[in-house]
C-alpha positions as CSV (number, residue, x, y, z in Angstrom):
1,M,8.0,-0.1,39.2
2,L,8.4,0.3,35.6
3,V,12.3,0.0,35.1
4,N,13.9,2.2,32.4
5,P,11.0,4.4,31.3
6,D,13.1,6.6,29.7
7,N,15.4,5.4,27.0
8,Q,16.3,2.0,27.3
9,I,13.8,-0.1,25.5
10,L,16.3,-1.5,23.1
11,S,18.6,-2.3,26.2
12,L,16.0,-4.5,27.8
13,L,15.5,-6.7,24.6
14,Q,18.9,-7.2,23.8
15,Q,19.0,-8.8,27.0
16,Q,16.5,-11.5,26.1
17,A,19.1,-12.6,23.4
18,H,19.7,-15.8,25.3
19,A,16.3,-15.7,27.3
20,D,13.8,-18.5,27.4
21,Y,10.4,-17.4,25.2
22,I,8.0,-19.2,27.3
23,G,8.8,-22.8,26.2
24,E,9.3,-21.7,22.4
25,P,12.4,-22.9,20.3
26,V,13.7,-19.3,20.1
27,S,14.6,-16.6,22.7
28,Q,12.6,-13.4,23.7
29,L,14.8,-11.3,21.3
30,E,14.7,-13.8,18.4
31,H,10.6,-13.3,18.8
32,A,10.3,-9.9,19.1
33,L,13.0,-9.6,15.7
34,Q,10.7,-12.4,14.1
35,C,7.6,-10.5,14.6
36,A,9.0,-7.2,13.3
37,C,10.4,-8.4,10.2
38,F,7.5,-10.3,9.4
39,A,5.1,-6.4,9.9
40,M,8.1,-5.1,7.3
41,D,8.0,-7.7,4.8
42,A,3.6,-6.9,4.9
43,G,4.4,-3.1,4.8
44,A,3.1,-2.5,7.5
45,D,2.9,1.3,8.6
46,E,6.2,2.0,11.4
47,A,4.2,1.9,14.2
48,V,2.6,-1.4,13.4
49,V,6.3,-2.4,12.9
50,L,7.2,-1.0,16.5
51,A,4.0,-2.7,18.1
52,A,5.2,-6.3,16.4
53,L,8.6,-5.5,17.5
54,L,7.7,-4.5,21.5
55,H,4.9,-6.4,21.9
56,D,5.9,-8.6,24.7
57,I,8.0,-6.2,26.2
58,G,5.6,-6.5,29.2
59,H,7.3,-9.7,30.3
60,V,10.5,-8.3,30.9
61,C,10.3,-4.3,32.3
62,D,8.8,-4.8,35.2
63,P,10.5,-7.3,37.8
64,A,7.9,-6.6,40.3
65,A,5.0,-7.4,37.7
66,T,2.8,-10.3,38.8
67,R,4.2,-13.9,37.5
68,M,1.9,-16.7,35.6
69,A,3.5,-20.0,37.2
70,D,6.5,-20.3,34.5
71,V,4.9,-19.0,31.5
72,G,5.7,-14.8,32.2
73,V,3.9,-12.0,33.5
74,R,0.3,-11.8,33.8
75,L,-1.5,-9.6,32.0
76,H,1.8,-8.4,30.4
77,E,0.4,-7.1,27.3
78,H,-1.0,-4.2,29.8
79,V,2.3,-4.4,31.5
80,G,3.9,-3.5,28.7
81,A,1.3,-0.9,27.2
82,D,1.7,1.2,30.3
83,Y,5.6,1.1,30.0
84,L,5.8,2.4,26.3
85,R,3.2,5.0,27.0
86,A,5.5,5.9,29.8
87,C,8.6,5.8,27.5
88,G,6.8,8.3,25.5
89,L,5.6,6.1,22.8
90,F,2.4,6.8,20.6
91,D,-0.5,5.7,22.0
92,S,-1.2,3.9,18.8
93,I,1.2,1.7,19.5
94,A,0.8,1.2,22.8
95,E,-3.0,0.0,22.4
96,L,-1.7,-2.3,19.6
97,V,0.2,-4.1,22.4
98,S,-2.3,-3.9,25.0
99,Q,-4.5,-5.7,22.5
100,H,-2.6,-8.7,21.3
101,V,-3.7,-11.1,24.1
102,N,-7.3,-10.3,23.2
103,A,-7.0,-10.8,19.5
104,K,-5.7,-14.6,20.0
105,R,-8.6,-14.5,22.9
106,Y,-10.9,-13.4,20.1
107,L,-9.4,-16.1,17.1
108,V,-9.9,-19.2,19.4
109,A,-13.6,-18.3,20.3
110,T,-14.2,-17.1,16.2
111,R,-11.9,-19.4,14.5
112,E,-12.0,-23.3,15.2
113,A,-8.7,-23.8,13.4
114,Y,-6.8,-21.6,14.9
115,R,-6.7,-22.9,18.5
116,R,-6.0,-26.0,16.9
117,H,-2.3,-24.4,15.5
118,L,-1.6,-22.9,18.9
119,S,2.0,-23.8,20.6
120,P,1.6,-26.0,23.8
121,A,3.2,-22.7,25.5
122,S,0.5,-20.8,24.0
123,E,-2.5,-22.8,24.6
124,K,-1.0,-22.7,28.5
125,T,-1.2,-19.2,28.7
126,L,-4.6,-18.9,27.6
127,A,-6.2,-20.3,30.5
128,F,-4.4,-17.6,32.6
129,Q,-5.4,-14.8,29.7
130,G,-9.1,-15.6,30.5
131,G,-9.7,-18.1,27.8
132,P,-11.9,-17.9,24.4
133,M,-14.1,-14.4,24.2
134,S,-17.6,-14.7,24.8
135,R,-19.7,-13.8,22.0
136,E,-20.6,-10.4,23.4
137,E,-17.0,-9.8,23.9
138,A,-16.1,-10.8,20.3
139,A,-18.6,-8.8,19.1
140,A,-17.4,-5.5,20.5
141,F,-13.7,-6.4,20.1
142,E,-14.6,-6.6,16.3
143,K,-15.8,-2.7,16.6
144,H,-11.9,-1.6,17.8
145,P,-10.5,1.0,15.6
146,Q,-7.3,-0.8,15.1
147,F,-9.1,-4.2,14.7
148,E,-7.1,-5.4,11.8
149,Q,-4.2,-3.9,12.5
150,I,-4.4,-6.2,15.9
151,L,-5.4,-9.5,14.4
152,K,-2.4,-8.9,11.8
153,L,0.0,-8.6,15.0
154,R,-1.2,-11.7,16.3
155,A,-0.7,-13.8,12.9
156,W,2.8,-12.0,13.0
157,D,3.6,-12.9,17.0
158,E,1.9,-17.2,16.2
159,A,4.2,-17.1,13.3
160,A,7.3,-15.7,14.7
161,K,9.3,-18.5,16.5
162,I,11.3,-20.0,13.8
163,P,14.5,-21.1,15.0
164,D,17.8,-20.0,13.7
165,K,16.3,-17.5,11.4
166,A,18.7,-14.5,9.8
167,L,17.7,-11.5,11.7
168,P,18.7,-7.5,11.9
169,D,20.2,-6.5,14.9
170,V,18.0,-5.1,17.4
171,S,20.0,-1.7,17.1
172,V,18.3,-0.5,13.6
173,F,15.4,-0.1,15.3
174,D,16.7,2.5,17.1
175,A,15.9,5.7,14.9
176,M,12.1,4.4,14.4
177,I,11.7,4.4,18.3
178,Q,12.9,7.7,18.6
179,R,10.5,9.1,15.8
180,H,7.9,7.8,17.5
181,R,8.0,9.5,20.3
182,R,5.2,11.7,21.4
183,Q,7.9,14.7,22.3
184,R,10.3,14.3,19.3
185,L,11.3,17.8,19.4
186,T,13.3,19.3,21.9
187,D,12.5,22.8,23.2
188,A,15.7,24.0,21.6
189,Q,14.5,22.8,18.2
190,L,11.5,24.2,18.7
191,K,12.9,27.7,19.3
192,L,15.1,27.5,16.3
193,W,12.5,26.9,14.1
194,H,10.4,29.7,15.2
195,E,13.4,32.2,14.7
196,Q,15.2,31.1,11.8
197,G,11.9,29.6,10.0
198,Y,13.3,26.3,9.1
199,L,14.7,23.2,11.3
200,H,17.5,20.6,10.1
201,I,17.1,17.3,11.7
202,K,19.6,15.0,11.3
203,D,19.0,11.8,13.1
204,W,15.5,10.7,11.6
205,F,16.8,7.7,10.0
206,S,19.4,4.7,10.9
207,P,21.9,4.3,7.9
208,V,20.3,1.2,6.9
209,E,17.0,3.4,6.5
210,V,19.0,5.9,4.3
211,Q,20.6,2.8,2.4
212,Q,17.0,1.6,1.8
213,L,15.9,5.3,0.7
214,V,18.5,5.8,-1.8
215,A,17.7,2.1,-3.3
216,T,13.8,3.2,-3.6
217,I,14.8,6.5,-5.0
218,D,17.3,4.6,-7.9
219,D,14.6,2.4,-8.6
220,L,12.1,5.6,-8.8
221,V,14.6,7.6,-11.4
222,S,15.0,4.4,-13.8
223,W,11.1,4.5,-14.4
224,P,9.7,5.5,-17.8
225,D,7.7,8.2,-18.7
226,A,4.4,6.8,-18.3
227,P,1.7,9.2,-19.4
228,G,-1.4,9.2,-16.7
229,Q,0.8,8.1,-14.1
230,W,3.6,9.8,-12.2
231,M,4.8,13.0,-13.9
232,K,8.6,13.6,-15.5
233,Y,9.9,16.7,-15.8
234,Y,12.9,17.9,-18.1
235,E,15.6,20.1,-17.9
236,T,18.1,22.1,-20.9
237,T,21.2,22.5,-19.6
238,G,24.9,22.6,-20.7
239,R,25.5,19.0,-20.9
240,G,21.7,18.7,-23.0
241,K,18.5,17.8,-21.8
242,Q,18.1,15.5,-18.8
243,L,15.6,15.0,-16.2
244,C,15.1,17.0,-13.3
245,R,12.0,16.2,-11.7
246,I,9.5,13.5,-11.0
247,E,6.0,14.3,-9.2
248,N,2.8,12.6,-7.9
249,F,4.5,9.2,-7.3
250,L,3.3,8.5,-3.7
251,Q,0.4,6.0,-4.5
252,Y,3.1,4.2,-6.7
253,V,5.8,3.8,-3.9
254,P,4.4,2.3,-0.9
255,Q,7.7,3.0,1.2
256,L,7.9,6.8,0.1
257,S,4.3,6.6,0.8
258,R,4.7,5.7,4.3
259,L,7.3,7.9,5.1
260,A,5.4,11.2,4.0
261,R,2.0,9.7,5.3
262,G,3.4,8.1,8.6
263,E,2.6,8.9,12.2
264,A,5.8,10.1,13.1
265,M,6.1,12.7,10.1
266,L,2.3,13.6,10.3
267,T,3.1,14.5,14.3
268,L,6.5,16.5,13.4
269,I,4.7,18.8,10.8
270,S,1.7,19.0,13.1
271,R,4.4,20.0,16.0
272,L,5.5,22.8,13.7
273,M,2.5,23.9,12.5
274,E,0.8,23.9,16.0
275,E,-2.3,22.5,14.2
276,P,-3.4,19.1,12.7
277,A,-1.1,19.2,9.1
278,V,-2.0,16.7,5.7
279,L,0.0,15.7,2.7
280,F,-0.6,18.3,0.2
281,K,2.0,17.6,-2.7
282,E,5.2,15.7,-3.5
283,K,8.3,16.1,-5.8
284,L,11.5,14.7,-6.3
285,N,14.0,17.2,-7.3
286,L,17.1,15.6,-9.1
287,K,19.6,18.4,-10.0
288,L,21.8,15.9,-12.2
289,S,25.3,17.1,-12.9
290,G,25.4,20.6,-14.6
291,G,21.8,20.5,-13.5
292,N,20.5,24.1,-13.0
293,G,19.7,26.2,-9.9
294,F,16.6,27.7,-8.6
295,L,16.0,31.4,-8.5
296,P,15.1,33.1,-5.2
297,H,11.6,32.8,-4.1
298,Q,8.9,32.0,-1.5
299,D,6.7,29.3,-1.4
300,A,3.8,31.1,-0.5
301,P,2.7,32.9,-4.0
302,A,2.6,29.3,-5.4
303,F,0.7,27.8,-3.0
304,T,-2.7,29.9,-3.4
305,T,-4.7,27.8,-5.6
306,F,-6.5,26.0,-3.2
307,G,-7.6,28.5,-0.7
308,Q,-4.5,27.7,1.4
309,T,-2.5,30.8,3.7
310,F,0.4,28.3,5.5
311,H,2.6,25.3,4.1
312,I,5.5,23.3,5.4
313,T,7.9,21.7,3.2
314,M,10.2,18.7,4.4
315,M,13.0,18.1,2.1
316,V,15.0,14.6,2.7
317,S,18.3,14.7,0.9
318,V,18.8,11.5,-0.8
319,D,22.5,12.8,-1.5
320,A,24.6,14.8,-0.1
321,T,23.9,18.5,-0.6
322,T,26.9,21.1,-0.7
323,S,27.7,24.6,-1.9
324,A,29.6,23.0,-4.9
325,N,26.3,20.5,-6.1
326,G,23.5,23.4,-5.1
327,C,22.1,22.8,-1.7
328,L,19.8,24.9,-0.5
329,E,20.5,28.6,0.5
330,V,18.1,30.6,3.0
331,V,17.2,34.1,4.9
332,P,17.2,32.5,8.5
333,G,14.2,34.8,10.3
334,H,13.1,36.3,7.3
335,H,10.1,34.2,7.6
336,R,8.5,36.7,9.6
337,A,8.7,39.3,7.0
338,G,5.7,38.3,5.2
339,L,5.0,38.2,1.3
340,L,7.9,40.1,-0.2
341,P,8.0,41.6,-3.6
342,T,7.7,39.3,-6.6
343,A,8.6,39.7,-9.8
344,E,6.1,38.8,-13.0
345,D,7.2,35.1,-12.6
346,L,6.7,35.0,-8.7
347,T,10.2,34.8,-7.9
348,M,11.6,37.5,-5.7
349,S,12.6,40.8,-6.9
350,P,15.7,41.3,-7.5
351,E,15.8,44.2,-5.8
352,V,14.8,42.4,-2.6
353,A,16.8,39.3,-3.2
354,D,20.1,40.9,-3.8
355,N,19.8,42.6,-0.6
356,L,19.1,39.8,1.9
357,T,21.9,37.9,3.6
358,W,21.6,34.2,2.1
359,Q,23.3,31.3,4.4
360,S,23.7,27.9,2.8
361,V,22.6,24.6,4.3
362,E,24.6,21.5,3.5
363,T,22.9,18.2,4.2
364,E,23.9,14.6,4.3
365,P,21.8,11.7,2.7
366,G,18.7,11.2,4.9
367,D,18.7,14.6,6.8
368,L,15.4,16.3,7.4
369,L,15.5,20.3,6.1
370,L,11.6,21.5,7.2
371,F,10.9,24.7,6.2
372,G,8.0,27.4,6.2
373,S,6.2,28.4,2.8
374,F,7.1,32.1,3.7
375,L,11.0,31.6,4.1
376,P,12.9,32.8,1.1
377,H,14.9,30.2,-0.1
378,R,17.1,29.3,-3.5
379,S,19.6,26.9,-4.6
380,G,22.7,27.3,-7.5
381,P,23.7,24.9,-10.2
382,N,25.5,21.6,-9.8
383,A,28.8,22.2,-10.6
384,T,30.0,18.5,-9.7
385,D,29.9,15.6,-11.1
386,G,27.6,13.7,-9.2
387,A,23.7,14.1,-8.7
388,R,22.4,16.4,-6.4
389,R,18.9,14.5,-5.5
390,A,16.2,15.3,-2.6
391,L,12.8,15.0,-1.9
392,Y,10.4,17.9,-0.8
393,I,7.2,16.7,0.3
394,T,5.0,19.4,1.1
395,Y,2.2,19.7,4.0
396,N,-1.2,22.1,4.2
397,R,-3.3,22.5,7.3
398,A,-5.9,20.4,7.5
399,A,-8.4,22.9,8.5
400,E,-7.6,24.7,5.3
401,G,-9.6,22.1,2.8
402,G,-8.6,19.0,3.8
403,D,-6.6,16.5,1.6
404,V,-6.5,18.1,-1.6
405,R,-3.4,16.1,-3.1
406,D,-5.3,14.4,-5.8
407,A,-6.9,17.8,-6.9
408,Y,-3.6,19.5,-7.0
409,F,-1.7,16.6,-9.3
410,Q,-5.0,16.6,-11.8
411,L,-5.1,20.6,-12.1
412,K,-1.1,21.0,-12.8
413,R,-1.8,17.7,-15.6
414,Q,-4.4,19.7,-17.1
415,S,-2.0,23.1,-16.7
416,F,1.4,22.2,-17.0
417,P,1.7,18.6,-18.2
418,P,4.6,16.4,-17.8
419,E,6.3,16.1,-21.1
420,A,4.9,12.7,-22.2
421,E,1.6,14.4,-22.4
422,R,2.1,17.4,-23.9
423,E,1.1,18.6,-27.4
424,A,3.7,18.9,-29.7
425,G,4.7,22.6,-30.4
426,K,2.8,24.3,-27.8
427,H,4.1,26.5,-25.3
428,Y,2.8,25.8,-21.6
429,D,2.6,28.5,-18.8
430,P,3.8,27.3,-15.8
431,G,1.9,29.9,-13.9
432,V,1.9,28.7,-10.3
433,F,3.3,25.2,-11.3
434,N,6.7,25.9,-11.6
435,V,8.4,29.1,-9.7
436,G,11.5,29.7,-9.6
437,N,12.7,26.0,-11.1
438,P,14.2,25.4,-14.4
439,V,11.7,22.7,-16.4
440,D,11.2,23.4,-19.8
441,K,8.4,25.3,-20.6
């Protein structure tokens, strides 16, 4: 019987802080944390990081499991994978865990130098694990869809045996584990989504991850204008001209690309969309001190270029958003009204907007605010001395054209280029690329 299958994964690891790791010079907890840190340092996807952290959980999750003399639990890779599935984690994580012993058997069979570097404990367990793979087993293993990730996990596993290495507390992985559960959203959250047309999630990131996000955005904002690369747009305010938006940057910021394209985020968006979703576009709205607001609008009229009919946008707060600095304002439940009358610039008709009941949605750094493309929204100017930066990452239905992100930015660059690429004296009609926002024309 598996122990604590609901929400005790990190507690199990924490209990191994002083537990012997099969004769190695580190504890089982130190080994797990080192392995996860190696994965993070390599820029691995979060699901792979979690597999690295939890790859040996099978040694401790089932007291009744059969043991291999004094070298741990027999078939611990499968015991651990079954436990993680029972805990509701994504199958991709459990599958990586289930294969890390096979990776060892494969490498022993195919790379002569690998076996020479096995620790005595790892050499001892090899006999219990089936020994080197046969040629046929190795050929079949190479066809595994996660083959490259499995081998990387094994390399980190072998390296994660450094005594007295500085390591984070295991609690820093809690939020990551929670967002990689198959049922991350509660029934109450799904009900709110359908009723309101938006969903506010406050616990997606850990405090450490929020700090890392802010540092990443600080760095992105400092980048110079770069024709042909990321796209920086400016606005004219009472304080003069200032940066207001950056777009087309994910390919230059791996941390943000993993956030936007990661399995956890795509699973979340697909659950709300009720079908597979794919990334459409991304932007960072800065709304610096004195920055202008955004006129009332729906996103749907602006997202028709590629024949798509519905999108979900995820706002990630970088700074706190408040009524004073121009937080998002929405009309709960009015997404069900469909397309509303618009002015010539595709913003909402003033007669309609003025008769709606608007609600401010204030957020803290790291909060997610998800909303569909038919939800009316707007925001006021920033009357504070600080910035109100927020990522806006938009997704479309995979069935409606698939991944058109590159095509979108290519078309936008042609039609409404960033200032660094504009011809002097030429006026650019923003069309669908600048609905409701204060970017200079």
